[in-house]
C-alpha positions as CSV (number, residue, x, y, z in Angstrom):
1,M,-15.2,-20.1,17.7
2,R,-18.9,-20.6,17.0
3,N,-19.9,-18.8,20.2
4,L,-17.5,-15.9,19.5
5,P,-20.1,-13.5,18.0
6,I,-22.4,-14.1,21.0
7,A,-19.6,-13.4,23.4
8,A,-18.6,-10.3,21.5
9,A,-22.2,-9.0,21.5
10,A,-22.4,-9.5,25.3
11,V,-19.2,-7.5,25.9
12,A,-20.5,-4.8,23.6
13,V,-23.8,-4.6,25.5
14,L,-21.8,-4.0,28.7
15,I,-19.5,-1.4,27.2
16,L,-21.7,0.7,25.0
17,P,-23.8,2.4,27.7
18,A,-20.8,4.0,29.2
19,P,-19.8,6.1,26.2
20,F,-23.3,7.1,25.4
21,G,-23.9,8.0,29.0
22,A,-20.7,10.1,28.9
23,L,-22.0,11.8,25.8
24,A,-25.1,12.8,27.6
25,Q,-23.0,14.5,30.3
26,E,-20.9,16.5,27.8
27,G,-23.2,19.5,28.3
28,D,-22.4,19.5,32.0
29,R,-18.6,20.0,31.5
30,S,-17.3,23.5,31.8
31,A,-16.0,25.6,28.9
32,E,-12.6,25.5,30.6
33,A,-12.6,21.7,30.4
34,D,-13.5,21.7,26.8
35,E,-10.5,23.9,26.1
36,T,-8.3,20.9,26.7
37,N,-9.8,19.0,23.8
38,R,-7.7,20.3,20.9
39,L,-6.3,18.4,18.0
40,E,-2.6,17.8,18.0
41,T,-0.5,19.4,15.3
42,I,0.4,16.8,12.8
43,V,4.1,16.6,12.1
44,V,5.2,14.8,8.9
45,T,8.4,14.1,6.9
46,A,6.7,14.3,3.5
47,R,9.5,16.6,2.3
48,Q,12.4,14.8,4.1
49,R,12.2,17.2,7.0
50,E,9.9,17.6,10.0
51,E,7.1,20.2,9.4
52,A,3.4,20.7,10.1
53,S,1.3,18.9,7.5
54,R,-0.5,22.2,6.9
55,D,2.7,23.7,5.4
56,V,3.1,20.9,2.8
57,P,2.0,22.1,-0.6
58,F,0.1,19.0,-1.7
59,A,-2.6,16.7,-0.2
60,L,-1.7,13.9,2.1
61,T,-3.4,11.5,4.5
62,V,-1.6,10.9,7.8
63,L,-2.2,8.1,10.3
64,G,-0.3,8.3,13.6
65,G,0.6,5.3,15.8
66,D,-2.4,5.6,18.1
67,T,-4.7,5.8,15.1
68,L,-3.2,2.8,13.5
69,E,-3.8,0.8,16.6
70,A,-7.3,2.0,17.2
71,R,-8.3,1.2,13.6
72,R,-6.3,-2.0,13.4
73,V,-4.3,-0.9,10.3
74,D,-2.1,-3.9,10.1
75,D,-1.3,-4.3,6.4
76,T,-1.9,-2.9,2.9
77,S,-5.5,-3.9,2.8
78,S,-6.4,-2.1,6.0
79,L,-4.5,1.0,5.0
80,F,-6.5,1.1,1.7
81,R,-9.7,1.4,3.8
82,Q,-8.4,4.6,5.4
83,A,-7.4,6.7,2.4
84,P,-10.1,7.7,-0.1
85,G,-8.8,8.0,-3.7
86,L,-6.3,5.1,-3.1
87,S,-7.1,2.0,-5.1
88,L,-5.6,-1.4,-4.3
89,T,-5.2,-4.5,-6.4
90,S,-4.3,-7.5,-4.2
91,F,-4.6,-11.3,-4.2
92,D,-3.5,-11.5,-0.5
93,D,-0.5,-13.7,-1.5
94,G,2.2,-11.3,-0.4
95,R,3.3,-10.7,-3.9
96,F,0.6,-9.3,-6.3
97,A,-0.3,-6.0,-4.6
98,Y,0.0,-2.5,-5.9
99,F,-1.7,0.9,-5.5
100,Q,-3.2,3.4,-7.8
101,L,-3.6,7.0,-6.5
102,R,-5.8,9.6,-8.1
103,G,-6.1,7.3,-11.1
104,I,-2.4,6.9,-11.7
105,G,-1.0,3.4,-11.7
106,P,-0.7,0.2,-13.7
107,L,-3.7,-0.5,-15.9
108,S,-3.5,-4.2,-15.2
109,Q,-1.2,-6.3,-13.1
110,A,2.3,-5.0,-12.5
111,I,4.4,-5.9,-15.6
112,G,7.9,-5.8,-14.1
113,P,9.9,-4.9,-11.0
114,D,9.5,-1.2,-11.8
115,D,5.9,-1.1,-12.8
116,G,4.5,0.6,-9.7
117,S,3.4,4.3,-9.6
118,V,2.9,4.5,-5.8
119,V,6.1,3.4,-4.2
120,T,6.2,2.3,-0.5
121,Y,9.1,3.6,1.6
122,V,10.0,2.3,5.1
123,D,12.3,4.6,7.0
124,G,13.5,6.1,3.8
125,V,14.1,2.8,2.0
126,P,12.0,1.9,-1.1
127,Q,10.4,-1.5,-1.0
128,P,10.1,-4.0,-3.9
129,V,7.0,-3.8,-6.0
130,F,6.5,-7.6,-5.8
131,A,6.8,-7.5,-2.0
132,S,5.0,-4.3,-1.1
133,E,2.3,-6.4,0.8
134,F,3.7,-6.9,4.3
135,A,2.8,-6.6,7.9
136,Y,2.6,-3.0,9.2
137,L,4.4,-3.8,12.5
138,D,5.1,-1.4,15.3
139,L,4.7,1.8,13.3
140,E,5.0,5.5,14.4
141,R,3.2,6.9,11.4
142,I,2.0,6.3,7.8
143,E,1.8,9.2,5.3
144,V,-0.1,8.8,2.0
145,L,1.5,11.4,-0.2
146,R,-0.7,12.4,-3.1
147,G,0.7,13.6,-6.4
148,P,4.1,13.0,-8.0
149,Q,6.8,12.6,-5.4
150,G,9.8,12.0,-7.7
151,T,11.7,15.1,-6.6
152,L,12.5,13.8,-3.1
153,F,11.3,10.2,-3.0
154,G,12.6,9.3,-6.4
155,R,12.1,6.5,-8.8
156,N,8.6,5.8,-10.2
157,S,6.6,7.8,-7.5
158,Q,4.5,9.1,-10.3
159,G,1.2,8.9,-8.6
160,G,2.4,9.3,-5.0
161,A,4.2,7.5,-2.2
162,I,3.5,5.6,1.0
163,N,5.9,7.0,3.6
164,I,6.1,4.6,6.6
165,T,8.0,5.5,9.7
166,T,8.6,2.8,12.3
167,R,8.7,3.3,16.1
168,A,12.2,4.4,17.3
169,P,13.8,2.9,20.3
170,A,12.4,4.4,23.5
171,D,14.3,6.4,26.1
172,S,13.0,4.2,28.9
173,R,12.2,0.6,29.1
174,E,8.8,-0.4,27.7
175,A,7.0,-3.4,26.3
176,R,3.8,-3.9,24.3
177,V,1.8,-7.1,23.8
178,R,-1.3,-7.8,21.8
179,V,-3.2,-11.0,21.2
180,E,-6.4,-11.6,19.2
181,G,-8.7,-14.4,18.3
182,A,-11.6,-14.5,15.9
183,E,-13.9,-16.5,13.6
184,Q,-12.5,-18.3,10.6
185,G,-9.5,-19.5,12.6
186,F,-8.0,-16.0,12.9
187,G,-5.3,-15.5,15.5
188,L,-2.7,-12.9,16.1
189,A,0.1,-12.4,18.6
190,E,2.3,-9.4,18.6
191,A,5.0,-8.2,21.0
192,S,7.7,-5.5,21.2
193,I,10.3,-4.5,23.7
194,S,12.3,-1.3,23.7
195,G,14.6,0.8,25.8
196,P,18.2,1.7,26.6
197,L,20.9,-1.0,26.6
198,A,23.9,-1.4,28.9
199,D,25.7,1.7,27.6
200,E,23.5,4.8,27.7
201,R,24.5,5.6,24.2
202,F,22.8,2.5,22.9
203,S,19.1,1.8,22.7
204,G,17.1,-0.9,20.9
205,R,13.7,-2.1,19.8
206,L,12.6,-5.6,18.9
207,S,9.1,-6.4,17.4
208,F,7.5,-9.6,16.3
209,R,4.1,-10.7,15.0
210,A,2.6,-14.0,14.1
211,S,-0.9,-14.4,12.5
212,T,-3.0,-17.0,10.8
213,V,-6.4,-17.2,9.2
214,D,-8.4,-20.0,7.5
215,G,-9.5,-19.9,3.9
216,F,-13.0,-18.6,2.9
217,I,-13.4,-19.7,-0.8
218,D,-14.4,-23.4,-1.3
219,N,-12.3,-25.4,-3.7
220,I,-14.8,-28.1,-4.9
221,A,-12.2,-30.3,-6.6
222,P,-12.1,-33.8,-5.0
223,R,-8.8,-33.0,-3.2
224,G,-9.7,-29.4,-2.6
225,G,-10.1,-27.4,0.6
226,D,-10.7,-23.8,1.5
227,L,-8.6,-21.2,-0.3
228,G,-7.6,-17.8,0.9
229,D,-5.9,-19.0,4.1
230,R,-2.6,-17.4,5.3
231,T,0.0,-17.9,7.9
232,A,2.5,-15.0,8.4
233,Y,5.4,-14.1,10.6
234,S,7.2,-10.8,10.7
235,G,9.9,-9.2,12.8
236,R,12.1,-6.1,13.1
237,G,15.1,-5.1,15.1
238,I,16.4,-1.6,15.5
239,L,19.6,-0.4,17.3
240,A,20.2,3.3,17.8
241,I,23.7,4.7,18.7
242,E,23.7,8.2,20.1
243,P,26.6,10.5,19.4
244,E,29.3,11.1,22.1
245,T,29.3,14.8,21.3
246,D,26.8,17.3,20.0
247,D,28.3,17.2,16.5
248,G,28.9,13.5,16.4
249,P,27.0,11.1,14.2
250,R,23.7,9.3,15.2
251,I,23.6,5.8,13.7
252,T,20.5,3.7,13.3
253,L,20.8,0.0,12.3
254,S,17.6,-1.8,11.3
255,A,16.8,-5.3,10.0
256,N,13.4,-6.9,9.2
257,A,11.8,-10.0,7.7
258,D,8.3,-10.9,6.6
259,H,7.4,-14.5,5.8
260,R,4.0,-15.8,4.7
261,V,2.6,-19.0,3.3
262,S,-0.8,-18.7,1.6
263,N,-3.2,-20.6,-0.6
264,P,-4.8,-17.8,-2.7
265,F,-7.7,-18.3,-5.1
266,Y,-7.0,-15.4,-7.4
267,Y,-10.3,-15.2,-9.4
268,V,-13.7,-16.7,-9.1
269,L,-16.4,-16.9,-11.8
270,R,-18.5,-13.8,-11.2
271,T,-21.9,-15.3,-12.2
272,Q,-21.9,-18.0,-9.5
273,S,-24.5,-17.9,-6.8
274,E,-21.7,-18.9,-4.3
275,P,-18.0,-18.1,-4.8
276,V,-16.2,-21.4,-5.4
277,V,-13.4,-22.6,-7.5
278,E,-12.3,-26.0,-8.9
279,I,-8.6,-26.3,-9.2
280,D,-6.0,-29.1,-8.9
281,P,-3.3,-28.7,-7.8
282,E,-4.3,-26.1,-5.2
283,N,-2.5,-22.7,-5.4
284,E,0.3,-22.4,-2.9
285,V,2.6,-19.4,-2.4
286,E,5.5,-19.0,0.0
287,R,7.1,-15.6,0.1
288,T,9.8,-14.0,2.3
289,A,10.6,-10.3,2.2
290,W,13.7,-9.1,4.0
291,G,15.8,-6.0,4.5
292,A,18.6,-4.3,6.5
293,S,19.7,-0.7,6.6
294,V,22.1,1.7,8.2
295,M,21.2,5.4,8.6
296,V,23.9,7.9,9.6
297,E,22.8,11.4,10.6
298,K,25.5,14.0,11.4
299,P,25.3,17.8,11.7
300,L,27.9,19.7,9.6
301,R,28.9,23.3,9.9
302,F,26.5,24.4,7.2
303,A,23.9,21.5,6.9
304,E,22.6,18.2,8.1
305,F,24.2,15.2,6.5
306,T,22.2,11.9,6.1
307,S,23.4,8.7,4.6
308,I,21.0,5.7,4.0
309,T,22.6,2.4,3.0
310,A,20.2,-0.5,2.5
311,I,19.9,-3.9,1.1
312,N,16.5,-5.6,0.7
313,G,14.6,-8.1,-1.5
314,F,12.3,-11.1,-1.5
315,G,12.1,-14.7,-2.4
316,N,8.9,-16.2,-3.8
317,D,8.0,-19.8,-4.6
318,Q,4.6,-20.7,-5.8
319,V,2.6,-23.3,-7.7
320,T,-0.7,-22.3,-9.4
321,D,-3.3,-24.1,-11.4
322,D,-3.9,-22.0,-14.5
323,T,-7.3,-23.6,-15.4
324,D,-10.1,-23.3,-13.0
325,G,-12.7,-25.6,-14.5
326,L,-15.6,-23.3,-13.5
327,I,-14.0,-20.5,-15.6
328,Y,-12.4,-22.4,-18.4
329,G,-15.4,-24.7,-18.9
330,P,-17.7,-21.9,-20.1
331,L,-14.8,-20.3,-21.9
332,F,-14.3,-23.3,-24.2
333,G,-17.8,-24.7,-24.1
334,L,-16.7,-27.8,-22.1
335,P,-17.8,-29.3,-18.8
336,A,-15.8,-28.1,-15.8
337,S,-14.7,-31.7,-15.3
338,A,-12.6,-31.5,-18.5
339,F,-10.2,-29.2,-16.6
340,L,-10.2,-31.0,-13.3
341,A,-7.0,-33.0,-13.9
342,P,-3.8,-31.0,-13.3
343,L,-3.5,-30.2,-17.0
344,S,-2.2,-26.7,-16.7
345,F,0.0,-25.3,-13.9
346,S,2.8,-22.9,-13.3
347,D,5.7,-23.6,-11.0
348,W,7.4,-20.2,-10.1
349,S,10.6,-19.2,-8.4
350,E,11.5,-15.5,-8.0
351,D,14.3,-13.8,-6.1
352,E,15.1,-10.1,-6.1
353,T,18.1,-8.5,-4.3
354,R,18.3,-4.7,-4.2
355,F,20.9,-2.2,-3.0
356,F,20.0,1.4,-2.2
357,Q,22.4,4.3,-1.3
358,E,21.4,7.9,-0.7
359,F,23.6,10.8,0.4
360,R,21.6,13.9,1.4
361,L,22.5,17.4,2.6
362,S,19.7,19.5,4.1
363,S,19.1,22.7,5.9
364,F,18.8,22.9,9.7
365,A,15.3,23.0,11.1
366,D,15.4,26.7,12.1
367,D,17.0,28.0,8.9
368,A,15.1,30.7,7.1
369,I,15.6,28.8,3.7
370,A,14.7,25.1,3.7
371,W,16.6,23.0,1.2
372,A,17.7,19.5,0.5
373,A,20.0,18.0,-2.1
374,G,21.2,14.5,-2.7
375,L,22.7,11.7,-4.8
376,V,21.1,8.2,-5.1
377,Y,22.3,4.9,-6.5
378,F,20.0,1.9,-6.8
379,Q,20.6,-1.6,-8.1
380,S,18.2,-4.5,-8.6
381,D,18.9,-8.1,-9.6
382,L,15.7,-10.1,-10.3
383,E,15.9,-13.8,-11.2
384,V,12.9,-15.7,-12.3
385,E,12.3,-19.4,-13.1
386,L,9.0,-20.5,-14.5
387,D,8.0,-24.0,-15.6
388,N,4.7,-24.0,-17.5
389,R,2.6,-27.0,-18.5
390,S,-0.6,-26.7,-20.5
391,A,-2.9,-29.0,-22.4
392,F,-4.0,-26.4,-25.0
393,S,-1.7,-23.4,-25.2
394,P,1.8,-23.2,-26.7
395,I,2.5,-20.0,-24.8
396,L,1.8,-21.7,-21.5
397,N,4.2,-24.5,-22.1
398,G,8.0,-24.6,-21.6
399,D,10.7,-23.7,-19.0
400,R,11.8,-20.1,-18.7
401,D,14.7,-18.5,-17.0
402,A,15.2,-14.8,-16.9
403,T,17.6,-12.4,-15.1
404,Q,16.8,-8.7,-15.1
405,K,19.3,-6.1,-13.8
406,I,18.7,-2.4,-13.1
407,D,21.3,0.2,-12.4
408,S,19.9,3.6,-11.5
409,Y,21.6,6.9,-10.7
410,A,19.9,10.1,-9.6
411,A,20.7,13.7,-8.4
412,Y,18.1,16.0,-6.9
413,G,17.5,19.2,-5.1
414,E,14.6,21.2,-3.7
415,V,14.5,24.6,-2.0
416,T,11.7,26.5,-0.1
417,A,12.1,30.2,0.6
418,S,9.9,33.3,1.4
419,L,8.9,35.4,-1.6
420,F,8.0,39.0,-1.0
421,S,6.9,38.4,2.6
422,P,7.2,35.7,5.3
423,R,3.6,34.7,4.6
424,F,4.3,33.8,0.9
425,K,6.6,30.9,0.3
426,G,7.8,29.3,-3.0
427,T,9.2,25.8,-3.6
428,A,11.2,24.6,-6.6
429,G,12.7,21.1,-7.0
430,F,14.2,19.0,-9.7
431,R,15.5,15.4,-10.1
432,H,17.2,13.6,-13.0
433,T,17.2,9.8,-12.9
434,R,19.2,7.6,-15.3
435,D,18.0,3.9,-15.5
436,E,20.1,1.3,-17.3
437,K,18.4,-2.1,-17.7
438,T,19.3,-5.5,-19.1
439,L,17.4,-8.7,-19.7
440,D,19.1,-12.1,-20.1
441,A,16.5,-14.8,-20.7
442,S,16.2,-18.3,-22.2
443,F,13.3,-20.7,-23.1
444,A,13.3,-24.5,-23.4
445,G,10.3,-26.1,-25.0
446,V,8.7,-29.4,-24.0
447,G,7.6,-30.5,-27.4
448,F,4.2,-28.8,-27.5
449,P,3.0,-28.1,-31.1
450,G,3.6,-24.6,-32.2
451,S,6.4,-23.8,-29.8
452,V,10.2,-23.7,-30.5
453,A,12.6,-26.0,-28.9
454,F,15.0,-23.3,-27.5
455,F,15.3,-19.5,-27.6
456,E,17.6,-17.0,-26.0
457,E,17.3,-13.3,-25.6
458,D,19.7,-10.5,-24.5
459,S,18.2,-7.0,-24.4
460,E,19.2,-3.6,-23.1
461,A,17.3,-0.4,-22.6
462,D,18.2,3.0,-21.0
463,F,15.8,5.7,-19.7
464,D,16.3,9.3,-18.6
465,L,13.6,10.5,-16.3
466,F,13.0,14.2,-15.4
467,T,10.8,15.0,-12.4
468,G,10.3,18.1,-10.4
469,R,7.9,20.4,-8.5
470,L,7.0,24.1,-8.3
471,A,4.7,25.2,-5.5
472,L,3.4,28.3,-3.8
473,V,2.0,28.6,-0.3
474,F,0.2,31.7,1.1
475,E,-0.5,32.0,4.8
476,A,-3.9,33.7,4.5
477,T,-4.3,33.8,8.2
478,R,-2.4,32.3,11.2
479,N,-4.5,29.1,10.8
480,V,-5.2,28.9,7.0
481,N,-2.8,28.1,4.2
482,L,-3.6,28.3,0.5
483,Y,-1.3,26.5,-2.0
484,A,-0.9,25.7,-5.7
485,T,1.5,23.0,-7.1
486,V,2.7,21.9,-10.5
487,G,4.4,18.5,-10.5
488,R,6.2,16.5,-13.2
489,G,6.0,12.8,-12.7
490,A,7.7,9.9,-14.5
491,K,7.9,6.1,-14.3
492,S,10.6,4.1,-15.9
493,G,10.1,1.8,-18.8
494,G,11.5,-1.7,-18.9
495,F,11.1,-5.3,-19.7
496,P,8.4,-7.7,-18.5
497,R,9.7,-10.0,-15.8
498,L,9.1,-13.1,-18.1
499,T,9.7,-13.7,-21.8
500,L,6.3,-15.1,-22.4
501,N,6.6,-14.7,-26.2
502,A,9.7,-16.9,-26.2
503,A,7.6,-20.0,-27.0
504,F,7.4,-18.6,-30.5
505,G,11.0,-17.6,-30.7
506,V,10.0,-13.9,-30.3
507,A,11.9,-11.4,-28.1
508,S,10.0,-9.4,-25.5
509,P,9.8,-5.8,-26.5
510,N,10.4,-3.3,-23.7
511,Y,7.6,-1.0,-22.6
512,A,8.0,2.8,-22.8
513,E,8.5,5.1,-19.9
514,S,5.5,7.0,-18.7
515,S,5.4,10.8,-17.9
516,S,2.8,13.1,-16.4
517,W,2.0,16.6,-15.4
518,T,-0.1,17.2,-12.2
519,Y,-1.7,20.5,-11.3
520,E,-3.1,20.9,-7.8
521,A,-4.5,23.7,-5.7
522,G,-6.0,23.6,-2.2
523,V,-6.6,25.0,1.2
524,K,-5.5,23.6,4.6
525,A,-7.0,25.1,7.8
526,D,-7.1,24.7,11.5
527,L,-10.6,25.7,12.7
528,L,-12.6,26.2,15.9
529,E,-9.6,27.3,17.9
530,G,-7.7,24.1,17.2
531,R,-10.7,21.7,17.7
532,A,-11.0,21.0,13.9
533,S,-9.0,20.7,10.8
534,L,-10.0,20.7,7.1
535,A,-8.1,20.2,3.9
536,V,-9.6,20.5,0.4
537,S,-7.8,20.1,-2.9
538,G,-8.5,19.9,-6.6
539,F,-6.2,18.1,-9.1
540,Y,-5.7,17.4,-12.7
541,N,-3.4,14.6,-14.0
542,D,-2.3,14.4,-17.7
543,V,-0.5,11.1,-18.1
544,E,1.4,10.1,-21.3
545,D,2.1,6.4,-22.0
546,E,0.6,4.7,-18.9
547,Q,1.8,1.1,-19.0
548,L,-0.3,-2.0,-19.8
549,F,0.4,-5.6,-20.6
550,V,-2.2,-7.4,-22.7
551,L,-2.7,-10.7,-24.6
552,D,-3.2,-10.4,-28.3
553,F,-5.8,-13.1,-28.9
554,V,-5.1,-13.1,-32.7
555,A,-1.4,-13.9,-32.5
556,F,-1.8,-15.2,-29.0
557,Q,1.2,-13.2,-27.8
558,F,1.6,-10.9,-24.9
559,V,2.1,-7.3,-26.0
560,P,3.2,-4.2,-24.0
561,V,0.9,-1.3,-24.6
562,N,1.2,2.4,-23.5
563,L,-1.9,4.4,-23.3
564,D,-2.5,8.1,-22.5
565,T,-4.9,8.8,-19.6
566,R,-6.4,11.8,-17.8
567,S,-7.8,12.2,-14.3
568,R,-9.2,15.1,-12.4
569,G,-10.9,15.3,-9.1
570,V,-11.6,16.9,-5.7
571,E,-10.5,15.6,-2.3
572,A,-11.5,16.7,1.2
573,Q,-10.5,15.4,4.6
574,G,-11.0,16.7,8.1
575,E,-11.3,16.0,11.7
576,V,-13.3,17.6,14.5
577,A,-13.2,17.1,18.3
578,L,-16.8,16.7,19.6
579,G,-16.8,17.6,23.2
580,R,-14.1,16.2,25.4
581,S,-14.1,12.5,24.5
582,W,-15.5,12.2,21.0
583,S,-14.0,12.9,17.6
584,L,-15.1,12.6,14.0
585,S,-12.8,12.3,11.1
586,G,-13.1,11.3,7.4
587,G,-12.5,12.2,3.8
588,L,-13.8,11.8,0.3
589,A,-12.3,11.6,-3.1
590,W,-14.2,12.3,-6.3
591,T,-12.1,11.1,-9.3
592,D,-13.0,11.3,-12.9
593,G,-10.5,9.2,-14.8
594,E,-10.5,8.2,-18.5
595,I,-8.4,6.6,-21.1
596,R,-7.5,9.1,-23.9
597,E,-6.8,6.8,-26.9
598,A,-8.0,3.5,-28.5
599,D,-6.0,0.3,-28.7
600,A,-7.0,-2.8,-30.8
601,F,-5.1,-5.3,-28.7
602,S,-6.5,-4.4,-25.3
603,G,-9.9,-3.2,-26.5
604,A,-9.3,0.2,-24.9
605,A,-11.4,3.1,-26.3
606,A,-11.1,6.8,-25.8
607,G,-13.4,7.8,-23.0
608,N,-13.3,4.5,-21.2
609,P,-12.8,4.8,-17.5
610,I,-9.4,4.0,-15.9
611,P,-9.8,0.5,-14.4
612,N,-10.4,0.0,-10.7
613,V,-10.8,3.8,-10.0
614,P,-14.1,4.6,-8.4
615,R,-15.8,7.9,-9.2
616,L,-16.5,8.3,-5.5
617,S,-14.8,6.9,-2.4
618,T,-15.2,8.0,1.2
619,T,-14.1,7.2,4.7
620,A,-15.5,8.2,8.1
621,T,-14.5,7.4,11.6
622,V,-16.1,8.0,15.0
623,D,-13.7,7.7,17.9
624,Y,-14.5,7.8,21.6
625,R,-12.0,7.9,24.4
626,G,-13.7,8.0,27.8
627,G,-12.3,9.3,31.0
628,A,-11.6,7.0,34.0
629,T,-14.8,5.7,35.6
630,T,-15.3,3.7,38.8
631,W,-17.5,0.7,38.3
632,G,-17.7,-2.4,40.5
633,G,-14.9,-1.0,42.7
634,A,-12.4,-0.8,39.8
635,A,-11.2,2.1,37.7
636,W,-11.8,1.6,34.0
637,S,-11.9,3.7,30.8
638,P,-14.1,2.8,27.8
639,F,-13.1,3.4,24.2
640,M,-14.7,2.8,20.8
641,T,-13.6,3.3,17.1
642,L,-16.1,2.8,14.3
643,T,-15.0,3.2,10.7
644,H,-16.9,3.2,7.4
645,Q,-15.5,3.0,3.9
646,Y,-17.5,3.5,0.7
647,V,-16.1,2.5,-2.7
648,G,-18.2,3.2,-5.8
649,K,-18.4,1.0,-8.9
650,R,-15.4,0.8,-11.1
651,G,-14.5,-0.5,-14.5
652,A,-12.8,-3.9,-14.5
653,D,-10.4,-3.3,-17.4
654,V,-9.4,-0.8,-20.1
655,A,-12.1,-2.2,-22.5
656,D,-14.7,-1.4,-19.9
657,S,-16.0,-5.0,-20.2
658,F,-18.0,-4.9,-17.0
659,D,-18.2,-2.9,-13.8
660,L,-17.1,-4.0,-10.4
661,D,-19.9,-3.4,-7.8
662,G,-19.6,-0.7,-5.3
663,Y,-19.6,-1.6,-1.6
664,H,-19.7,-0.4,2.0
665,N,-17.2,-1.6,4.6
666,V,-17.8,-1.1,8.3
667,D,-15.2,-2.0,11.0
668,F,-15.3,-1.4,14.7
669,R,-13.2,-1.9,17.8
670,I,-14.8,-1.3,21.2
671,G,-13.5,-2.1,24.7
672,V,-12.3,-1.0,28.1
673,S,-8.9,-0.3,29.6
674,F,-7.9,-1.3,33.1
675,G,-4.7,0.5,33.9
676,R,-2.3,-0.7,31.3
677,V,-4.4,-3.5,30.0
678,E,-7.1,-3.2,27.3
679,G,-9.8,-5.7,26.4
680,F,-11.7,-5.3,23.3
681,V,-14.1,-6.7,20.7
682,F,-13.5,-6.1,17.0
683,A,-15.1,-6.8,13.7
684,R,-14.2,-6.3,10.1
685,N,-16.7,-6.1,7.2
686,V,-19.6,-6.0,9.7
687,L,-22.2,-5.9,6.9
688,D,-20.7,-9.2,5.4
689,E,-20.7,-7.7,1.9
690,D,-19.2,-9.5,-1.1
691,Q,-16.5,-6.9,-1.9
692,E,-15.1,-7.1,-5.5
693,I,-11.5,-5.9,-5.4
694,N,-10.5,-6.3,-9.0
695,G,-11.7,-8.2,-12.1
696,V,-10.7,-9.7,-15.5
697,L,-12.6,-10.7,-18.6
698,Y,-11.5,-14.2,-19.8
699,G,-13.9,-14.2,-22.7
700,P,-17.4,-13.1,-23.8
701,G,-19.6,-13.5,-20.7
702,V,-16.9,-15.1,-18.6
703,E,-16.0,-12.6,-15.9
704,G,-13.5,-13.3,-13.1
705,V,-13.3,-11.3,-9.8
706,S,-11.2,-11.3,-6.7
707,L,-13.1,-11.0,-3.5
708,S,-12.2,-9.8,0.0
709,R,-13.0,-11.7,3.1
710,G,-16.5,-11.6,4.6
711,R,-17.4,-10.7,8.2
712,V,-14.9,-11.6,10.9
713,V,-15.7,-10.9,14.6
714,G,-13.2,-11.4,17.4
715,M,-11.8,-10.4,20.8
716,G,-8.4,-9.3,21.9
717,L,-6.2,-8.1,24.8
718,A,-3.4,-5.5,24.7
719,S,-1.0,-4.2,27.3
720,T,1.8,-1.7,27.6
721,F,4.2,-2.0,30.5
């Protein structure tokens, strides 16, 4: 792999002259030829029906299948780089990953199985918060829906939703293969096969991916190695059964699994010249997410009927060293070697099983009035076992078992109709959700001074959530829509997943539900006779009781805190076709978010910025798709995709203890296609910047940060046949 950057540079030198030469010839093409270079109409299902994105009365970012492949959007981290205003907290362990959107989201790590404000949906099925980091395998489209989506997407979509649609089985036989290799031991192999089966009513699709990468953070403990490595396997199978008659049901069965083993590092001491850790035992996480669903779609006399029945969940086993000597040494004024022995560690086991059922009736596509109404039932069973050992903390000693159950019931409806004229449409929607939650937990001490020998807790809490949306859309011209939306968002309260205060014989109080009002107005336009598109929006979020979990250093107990926040901002995104082969797309988000009240436990003060929300974030992509060229007796077509992301500085926590540095990220993919085969060179983080993803203050002057991986350059082959 040492010679890989040299080989990649050599291939780039061969390929780059072609697109630039083609650009020089753009002026020679006729106006008639340029007419063919129009942007495709973007069709989305952001409101549970197919419609042009321009007609949706809120902002959204849409990435189609070809775009996902060109930009190598393979997982949550790479999606985050394509959507300005979207913030991600991730430790790349397949478990601790969650989004904030427009400043709405958890103010620290997720507290419990419901503590996520941007819910990920795959083919209409909500994914677990503690397993929302998975491989984006064989996808048709990703829609980042901005603003509260509780009306149609349901529980806890207070800040927005990630709506993922997988590729459906093809009408004819097709197969796809992709293999990649790169520095730092990176390897990826992906394959899919699709098409009709023996009976013409049946078609299927199978997809699989395996990937691996080495660690990049040095563990200097005597038995240490590099941390940050990961091995992952994912697969999906889909079977579609077409109806025998026009009014018969269409049935789609799907099953998926995502397994990964990793050695995360979590945080490194920020003041080090080189990012290293000193932990023993090394962190190790093994997580498997899985799911299966059945979708039935049947036209009735007056409406379309849809039923989605799904079961999904995850299993997680991990061991972590809770005392990195390089962090805890300065914190306690001791040498790092004092924490080298495995004095403090956590041995975790978590399993969540979820059931989801939705019945929906909706209007036909050509109906003058568009409407949808439905009933939803959701159930979750989360079981957690945690064995803690610590040399200095009573709260980090003992064995904990907890079972948390959630039963949720919801009814919703939304209608869109013309008002006064066909150019003026109004939307009204409402949803009521009833959550019933129970916690059954126990604690067994290990004789550490200050902790109790045994403690049990049984708690219950119920929540009624009201969400909805009012919107107006005015078709100013055939290609320009103006809209205004008022949305009510909500996120359920609940219990933390662990009874950490049980070491003192104290029950865990539940945290309150969060509610919000969002006001948004914008314009969406197709310009230059279909060669360009532009969307601009402004928003204001007023959030009551955003959720936070903090450690009270006086009583040394974990305390749930709810804080009011506010955020406002401007977003813009657009795309333009430059000539026949080039296109430029991008977006920006300016977000001003602040905490509205003080809190003694967390150190929050009114006016402090919302953590991990940059004031400015931008994306830009240059894309080139050349026509067929004869070179060396063979026909070939060059292509190139170059993307840039900027993330400004952000506050690390609610106390505004320190700022995370802003950074630039540049990725590229450049190659040639020979018939159905593509060869390409790719790179991530070309500038090799130390990108601080999130941070935590351990104590005065002791700052921890999580870092993304440095530059990785590689090569790959892909083929469709």
